[in-house]
C-alpha positions in Angstrom: 69.7 99.1 119.9 72.6 100.9 118.2 73.9 102.4 121.5 73.7 98.9 123.1 75.7 97.5 120.2 78.2 100.2 120.5 78.5 99.8 124.3 78.9 96.0 123.8 81.5 96.4 121.2 83.4 98.9 123.3 83.3 96.6 126.3 84.5 93.6 124.3 87.4 95.5 122.7 88.4 96.9 126.1 88.7 93.3 127.5 90.5 91.9 124.4 92.9 94.9 124.0 95.2 94.1 126.9 95.6 90.5 125.8 96.5 91.5 122.3 99.1 94.1 123.5 100.6 91.6 125.9 100.9 89.0 123.2 102.6 91.5 120.9 105.0 92.7 123.6 105.9 89.2 124.7 106.5 87.8 121.3 109.0 90.3 120.0 111.7 89.9 122.7 111.8 86.2 122.4 112.2 86.4 118.6 114.9 89.0 118.9 116.7 86.9 121.5 116.8 83.7 119.3 117.9 85.7 116.3 121.0 87.1 118.0 122.5 83.8 118.7 124.8 82.1 116.1 123.8 78.5 116.2 123.9 75.6 113.9 121.4 72.9 114.9 122.6 69.3 114.5 121.1 67.5 111.6 119.7 64.8 113.9 117.5 67.4 115.7 116.5 69.4 112.6 113.2 67.4 112.2 112.2 68.4 115.8 112.7 72.1 115.0 110.8 71.7 111.7 108.0 70.0 113.5 107.7 72.9 116.0 107.7 75.4 113.2 105.0 73.5 111.3 102.9 73.3 114.5 103.3 77.0 114.9 102.1 77.8 111.4 99.2 75.4 111.6 98.0 76.8 114.9 98.1 80.3 113.6 96.3 79.5 110.3 93.7 77.4 112.2 93.2 80.2 114.7 92.6 82.7 112.0 90.2 80.4 110.2 88.2 79.5 113.3 88.2 83.2 114.3 86.7 84.3 111.0 84.1 81.5 111.1 83.2 82.1 114.8 82.8 85.8 114.5 80.7 85.4 111.3 78.4 83.0 113.1 78.2 85.2 116.1 77.4 88.2 114.0 74.6 86.4 112.3 73.2 85.3 115.6 73.3 88.8 117.0 72.0 90.7 114.0 69.5 88.1 113.0 65.8 88.3 113.9 65.9 85.2 116.1 65.2 86.7 119.5 66.9 87.6 122.7 68.1 84.1 123.4 70.0 84.0 120.1 71.6 87.4 120.9 72.8 86.2 124.3 74.2 83.0 122.7 75.9 85.1 119.9 77.5 87.4 122.4 78.9 84.4 124.3 80.1 82.9 121.1 81.9 86.1 120.1 83.6 86.3 123.5 84.7 82.6 123.3 85.9 83.1 119.8 88.1 86.1 120.8 89.5 84.1 123.7 90.3 81.1 121.5 92.0 83.2 118.8 94.2 84.8 121.4 95.2 81.4 122.8 95.9 79.9 119.4 97.8 83.0 118.3 100.0 82.7 121.3 101.5 79.5 119.9 104.0 81.6 118.1 105.2 82.9 121.4 105.4 79.5 123.0 107.3 77.9 120.1 109.8 80.8 120.0 110.4 80.5 123.7 111.0 76.8 123.4 113.4 77.2 120.5 115.3 80.0 122.3 115.6 77.8 125.4 116.5 74.6 123.6 118.8 75.9 121.0 121.8 76.8 123.2 121.8 73.3 124.6 122.0 71.7 121.2 124.2 74.2 119.3 127.3 72.9 117.6 
């Protein structure tokens, strides 16, 4: 049982690791690019950029919260004495949770890209 758990964990981490590395590598250049430009956003567009920043923060916070809840439930389903069907469902839930967290965490990359692309057009 322990070796199966170890193999499953190793397999799951090997699938999730490239996505996390790609997310980290793709986020930093965009943030560095937008930080190098000297730009003052017009006051009429400031609410749009504030909204994008708020969406980014909410998506990240929601992703972390859903990830913690999803992995906790998946762990209970796998470790509990419920039977093989529950173990299969728990593994599927863990896989879906990891995928969802990666997608929600990538909101930072999307918002940073949009801001870096839009800001030169609206700079004063």
